[in-house]
Structures are given as structure tokens and as C-alpha cells.
N, C-alpha and C positions, 0 to 999 in steps of 0.2 A: 514197168520200172526200167529206165534206164540205168544203172549201176556199177561202178569198176568188181570184176570177177570176186575178185575178194572178198567183195562186203557179200555178195550173194552166197558165197562156200561158206563164208560163218555165220549165216544165219541158216543156212543145212546142219551146223554142227550144234544150232541154238543151246543147250542143254548141256553139253558137253563141257570139261572141264578145262579153261585153255591157261591159266595160270594158278600154280600149287608154292605158297609161302607159309612155311607149317603150318598152320590148321585153317588158312585164310585160302579165301580160293575163290576165284571167279572164272565165270562159265562166256561162254562165246557170244549169246545174250547180253552179256552183262558190257560187254567192248562195244555190243551196238548200243547199246541205250545211252553207255557216257561215251561215245564218239558222237553220238548223235547230239548230245546233250553242250558236248566245246564245238562242235560244230555252229550251233544254232549261235551261242554266243560270241566265238571270234568275225562271223558275219555279220554281228550287231544289226544296221537298219541294208545293207548291202542284201544282195540275190547269189553272187557269185564272187569271191576270191580274185577270179580271173587271172589265176596264177602269180598273185602276189603273193612273195616269199616269207614264211613264215619260219623263224627262227625253236628250235629245241633242246632246253637245256635239261633235260632230262636223267636218270637212274633209268636204268631197262627191267621193263617189268610191266602191266597192267596199267598203271596210267601213262608211260612212255606209248604203249600202241596204241592205246586210246585218243591222246591230243594225237598221235602218226597218222591213225585213221580219219581223224573231225577236220586235222587239215589238207586231207585229201578229197573228203566229203564236201567241203567246201568248199574246193575249188581252189585249194593255195600250193606252192612248190616247198616241198618240205626238208627244210638245212636242218642236220641235224650238227651238232657247235659240242668239245670238248669238253668236258665237267671240268677236269682239273686247267686246261687253259688261261694264261696268263691275258689280263685285259686288255692289251694292247693287240695280241691274236683275238680277241673275240670280235674286238673293235677291225678290224681287218676283213671279216667274215660276212660280217651286219653290211659294212658300207660296202666292199668290191660287189657283194649281189643287189643291193638297196634294200634293204629285210626291213619289212612294214611292221611286223608284230616276231615277237620272242614271246613263247610258252616253254614256262618254269613252274616247280614246283617251289613253296614257299621256302626254302633251304639258301637254290638258286639265285630265286628273284632277288632279293634280299641282298646278292652276290655281283648281282648283273646292274640294279636299278639306278646307280647311279650312272653308269656308261649310255644306258636305256632316256632315260633325261635328257641329256648331254647329245645325246645324236636324236632325240626326237622320236623316238621309235616306241609304239605303242607296247607296255608289259601284260603282258597278262598270265595272271596268278592261278593255276590250275588249284590251289589247294583249295580257293576261295570262291571255286563255280560249284555248288550243288548243283543245280540245277538253272535252264532258259527259260524264254519261252521258244516253244516249240516252232520250227518253219521248216520250209519246202524245201530241201534241200536241191543242189543243182543237179542237172544229169551230167557225169564226167563221161567223155569220153576217152580210150586207149591213148589215143595220140596225143593228151597232154602234156606239158611237163611235171612231173609229179618232187621231183629232189634231187639236192645240187648236194656234192661227200664236196668237199675240200683235199685232192691228194697233191705233196707235192713232186713238185719235176723237176727239171734241170733247170728254172729262171731260180731265181731268191722268192720269188711270192707263190704259194698255192693256188692251182688254179681249184675251177670249178667245176665239178665233169656233172653232167646235166643229164639224166636219161627220166622219160620217161613211162606212161605208167603200160605202155605195150613191153617197153626196153624187161625192164620187171619182173614184168609178170613170165616173158620170156624166160629168164634167168631162173625164178623160182620151178618153171614147169620141168625144165633143163635136171635141173638138181633132184626134185622128185620122183624123175623119172630114173634117174640111173642111180639114185641111193633109196628106189622102194621106199617110200617114207610110205606112213599107213597112221590112220588115228590109234593106233595104238601103241603112237610112241611115247616116248616119253625124256624130254635131254635138259640138261643145265645149260643158263644162262649169267655166264660173266664174263662174254666179251665187249670190250668197250661200246656202244652205240651210233660211234659217230665213224663207225669203219663199213664196209659193206659185210665182211664176217656173221658180224653180229644180226648185223638187219638183215641181213639175205639169207645166208646159209642157214643159222638158227632160227632166230624168229619168222620169220615170213613163210622159210618153210613148213617151220610146225605149223601155223595157222594154216595157211594152206592145207594143209590133211590133216585136220580138226587134230592137230597132239596136244601133247601138254607141258609147257614148258615150266621150270624150275626157277626163277631169279635170282640173284644173289647182287651186293653192291657193288662187290669186288671180286677176284675166285680167294677165296678162304680153305684155305688150303683143308683143314682139317672139319670143316661142317662140309666139305664137296665130297670126303672119304666116309664120312658118317654115313651119308646117302649110298653111295657106291657100295657098302655092305649090306645095307640092307634089299640091295636093288631095284633104285629108284630111279634108275634109266635104262633105255633101248638103246640111244647115239649116248654121242660125246666128241664135244667139236672141242680144238684147241688149239693154239697156236705151240711151234717145239718146244719153247722157252718153260711152258707149261709144263711136257711130257718131261723135261730132266727132272723139273721140281720133284714131279710125282714119283719117278724113279729113287729118287732120292731119300724122299718121305719111305718107302716100302722097304728099299735098303734098310734106314735103321730105327724101321717099325720093326717092336714083338715078334717073335714065328707069328703065336696066336691072331696078332691081330694083319698081320701080312697075309696071312693065309686068306680072313675074313672079305679085304677088303681085295685082293684078287682074288677071289671068288664071283664076286660083283661085276668087273672086272672083266671078266673072263664071259661072265653071261649077257653081255652087252654083244647085240648084234652089231654096231659099228662104232668105230672107234675115226677121228679124222684127225688128219693133221696139216695145217695149212696158215697160210700169210706169212710165212718163211720160209725157207730148204730147209727140210727137215735131213741131216747126216744121219745118213745109214748107222750111223755104229748107236744111236738112238734109237730106229726104228725095228733097230736086231736086239736091241737091253729091253727092251720094253718086250718085243715076241718071249724071248725066253724068260722073263718075268710073266706075264702075263696070260699066254699060248693067243694074244692078241695080236691080228698085223696091222696093223694101220695101217689107211686109207690114205697115198699123201694126193692133190689137189693143187692145179695151177690156176692164178684167176688174178684181174687185178680192177680194181673202183671203174675202168673205163671198158668192162666188158661182160663184168660179171664172169662165173666159174666158166673159163676154157675146157681145160683137162684135166682129167683127174685116174688114175688107176683102179680098175676095174669092182666094181662090186663083187660081182660074180667072175673069179678072177686073179690072176698072178697080182698083187701087189707088190712090187718090186724098189728095194731100197736104193734112194738114189735117183729114181724115176718121178715124173709125175703122170704119166701115163698116156692116158689114147682121149682124143677128142668126146666133146660131153652130147649128149642128145640135139641136134639142130644148131652145134657147133660146127665152123670150118677153120681149121689152122693150116698151114703152112708155112716153111722155111724161104727167105732167101737172103742172097748173101750182101755184101755190100755193094756190089757190083751189079749189080739188079737182077740174076738169075734166079731165076723157081728152081730148086727145091728136090729132086722128085727120087735120087736114091739115100738110101740108109749111110748111115758112118758118115754125112757133109753137114756141118755147123751154119746155119743161119741165123735171121733173125725170125724171132717169131708171129706171125701176122696172121690175125683175127678176121672174120666175119660171120654176121648173124644176127638172129631177132632180137638180141639181146645187151649189143654192141652199143654204146653210149650214143644220145645226139651230138653234143655239142660240148666244147667249155665253157664257161659260163664270159661273156662279152670278149671272148677273144677269138673270131674265125681267120686269122691266121693260125694260130697255132692249131687250131684245130683241124684247118687244113696242111698244113707241116705234117700232123701226127696218123693221114692216110696215104693209104697207096691207092690209088681208086677210093672204092669203098670195103678196102683190108684195112684194118688196123693197125699199125707199129706198136709194137709195145715196146722193142729196143732193147729186150730181152733175147740171148743169144741160145741157143737150143740146137739138139742133135738127136738123128732117129734113128733109134735104135733097137733091133727086134721088136719094131710096131709101138714102141715106148717113146715117147718123147724125155728126153736131160736134160731140166737146164745150163749153162753155162755161165750165166753171167748175163750182165748189166753190161750194153753197148757203150752206156755210160758211166763214170765209175763214179759221177753226182751222188746216184741215191744206194743211201746204207740201210739193210733190211737189218732192222736188230729187234728180236722178241717178237716179230709178228709187226713190227709198224716197218712204213717204211720212209724215209728220213734224206731231210736235203740237206747237203753236205754245206750248202753254197747259204743255207738262211742261216746255220749255222755260223758259220767264218764269217757272214755277215756282225751277227751280236756278239760275237767275240773281239771280232774288229773297233766296237763303239767303247769296249774298255780302254779308257787311257794309256794303260800302260803297255797295250800288246802293240808293238807294231804290224807283224804280220803271222798267219797262223794259215793253217791247210788241215781241213780235217777229209781224214779215210775213216774208213772199214775195214776196221782189223779181221779175221778170221777167226771163231769163240765158236766151241763145241754146244755153251749153254745158248748164248744168245746168237748165231747162227752168223752176224757181225756185229765189233765192239765200236763204237766209233772214240773215232781219237782224236785228236788234238795236237797239233802241232806247235810250238809258236814262240818265233820271238820277243822280245822287252823290250821295249824304249830306252836307250840310255843306257842299257847296262844296268836299268832295275828291275829288283825282283818283287814276287805276288805269292803269298799264302797258297796255298792249294785251298786252305779251307777258308778263304776269303773269296777265289776267284769263284768257290763253285757256290758260296752265296749268291755272290752278284748272275751269275748263269740261273737262279733258282727263278729269281726276279723278270727274268728275259726272256728262259725256252723254259716251256710244258713240259712236264714229263711224259707226254704225247711225244713233242717233236724230239728232246733229247731225254731217256729215263736217266738221272739223274747215277746211278749204278755202273755207268758204261760209261761216263764221259772219262776217258785219260788224257792227262797232260802230257808233252814227250816238251821239258825245256829246256831250252839251244840256247845255255849261258854263255857269254863270249868270255877271250882268254883276255889278257892286257894288253892284246893288238889289236883286238879290234873281233878276230876270228872266232868262228861256232865250234866248243867243245864239243865232247861226247855227248849227246845226250843225255839224261839221267829223269827214266821213265817210272812216272811216280802216279799211284791211284788217286782222281780226286775227290772219289767217296768214300 
């Protein structure tokens, strides 16, 4: 049988528990059986989806993974889309990638059904599929394209990052080796499942290793802390914003609760922070509170994880560490010189089997982002005592906030659609909690005024929480005086 190694490994884990949610459990064999039935349903009369794009609109957990595996086993390319996105954002992803099928649970199927009907896209309600006639599934080779993840870049529209099964396997194996995953591990899953952090670092690494996942529909602080106190987890992965919230919760807890929860964190074998820069102050606070030294790493949608602090070794605040197994990293100056010495800043460039194949239908953008076979990350870094430290983006058009990578240009384009906004500029301002806070500077037309509450509601209809967390959006109004000149900005929170 020629099947993907991820599926073969799942067969070897068999009766082991893959997912636990309350008293409900699902084994690895359950995932295989469910994905088998779903793959047969997706295929219908066909023998192979032949890399047709299949969008996935499901919360993380057993059904999500079963659906993901069914797409791959049927020969399709998986396109996970954001649960909280607006309809225009869904439409862009579906049309740009020429999606032929959308797989969703009943609740989300009802939301996206009108769009699917308008676009002529087949909608599969996963809750309605209890069984399907057994089919012989196609043989899938590792060079086939497996997934498209949309990521905001320096253009106004997101680009689809295409990875093959071989790329995904390389990303998984690198992290499993570096962070010593095993079948004894247990990890919570509360990260968005249209991002590489949740898809690869948590879910795929855990299932490759025979570990157990406990999924949550969202980051439920109290529920997760209650599980931490009873030693439910051996690993924990989150964005810096979540660690800030955990610190706040621990500091406000009673001494008895604090001691119990800290004990649970202290006994974990590994805690990882990623998707945004971890402030050194947060790193040090967490260590002081729990005794755990967070492991910070660096990666991107296009390359998976590339650099990491050491599992056995120093976890240096403010640094992202050294290249992961199988990954090559170099720094290059804007003038084109390869940097060989420490303490000289340059652009991070990455090479290795985990690096993506191409941007979907964007050959020019793909060519521009490669320097030979080295991927140009657009991030500046410096090598200090063997560890890389990220200095920031080459382009200020990308804002990293709360673990998300946001396109300032895309936000600006949406704000400029407002009939009262004449000019605007969107930037990221340093913020200890969010990494960067999205800030919009707006000039209104003809001395018009606009209530912030009204603008907030207007934004919600056009920008998803994923693209612009509403609690972060700040507007600096630039009112004009009687002479038409801009007066001193008055800074007000939009939320």
C-alpha cells in the first residue's frame, strides 16, 4: 500500500487516544475510519481528486483532522479558511484558488451556503455524513501539493502559500526531533486552525508522534487553567499575548489557586512561544512565576519553523535561537553580501526541504521571494553568540499583532472605502501585550466628523477579527482648524 507516512504512522498508533474532550475520546483508528468514509464521500464517482482545492471550515479537533486527512487521502489540496472571516474574505480565498468543494460542519455550512450557491461550489456538510460506500483510495505520492494557506504580504491581497506533502513532512520531522515529541505527550489545542502554528506545530507534530490532543473551540482561560492544575498536559504552545493573559490571571488568583496552577505549569516538560516576538520582560516574568523558561522559535507560513532556542540548552530572552534540524539559515546584506561574522544585521534567508513550493498562481511573486534556492523572509536579524535575534521587518507594511501577521495595506484599503475618510495610514506601534498594536491615522473629508463607535461597527463588517483584532484598532483623528491645517492628533481607542 502506497500511502502518506502520516497515515501509516497513525495505523501504528491504532488504539491510542488521539483526542480527548471532556469524557469523549477518539483513537487514531477512529480518525482513520472517519477519514476513510469522508474521502469516499468527497470522491463520489471520481477515483482521484487530482489536486482539486477543497476548503475546510471547521473548528480544531477530531472532525477537523478527519476532514483534513480525507482531503489528502482523496488526492485533494486542503485550503483551511478562517471561521470568523467576512463573506468577501471567504469569497476571495475560494475564487483565487478555484475551490471546487467546501467541507464544513452544520453551523458553518449554514453560514457559507449562500456564497457556495452563488459561486457554484459544492458544499459538504460533514455532520450529515455518517457513512459512505467504501472506495479504493488513490495512491498519494509525497511530491503532490497538499495545502494552501493564505498569508498577507506587502500587496493588498493575501497570497496562497502552496506546500507539498514532502514539505509538510519535513516541517513535522524537524520539530519532532528538535523538541523530542513522543507518544507520552499531551497538549491543549486552542490556536486558529487556518494558521501553521495550530496545523503543524501542535496538531501534526502530536499526531505524528502518537500523542494526545485536547481541543478547545477558543482560548478558554478558566477551563485551560483547571486542566493545567491537574497535570493534563506535558506541552503547551501559545502566542505571546496568551502568556500575558496567563500572567495576569496568575497574579490576580488567590494564593491557593496560584500555587496549584503554577505547579501544573512547572511540571510540563516544554512550553513554547511563537507567531510573534516574545518581549524579554514577559519571558522573564513567566520564568519568575512558574520556573519554566519559555522556548521561543521563529518561522513563517512559507517555511514552517526555521529557528528555535534549544530544548536542551539556553533559552535566551529576546533571541529565537539556532537553525532547526534540516534547515539552513544565512544573513544577507541589502547590498547582496553574505554575512559570515556575528553582530552584523542582514535579511534572514532560509533553505531546506520544508520551504514552500510556490505562491498559488503567482509565478512573479514566487520568483521575487527567492534568491536562487534561498527563501527571502523579509525579516532582519543579527547573530549574537550563536543565536539569532530578530530586528524587525524589512517592510513596515506587515504588522505582527497577537500572533497574527496583518497587512497594513489591506487595512488601509478597507478604511479608504469609508465615504468620510479622505486619507489614512496604518502602522504597528510597540505594545507589551500584543507585540504591535494596529494604529490607523485618518484624515476626514471636508472637515467631517465620525463617531468612533460608528467606525468600529463599520470596520466589523469589512475586516475579520483575524485580519484586525478590533480591540487593537486605534484611530488617531487628524482634525483640521479653520485654516484647513491639521491640528494636534487626539488619540482615542476605537474599542
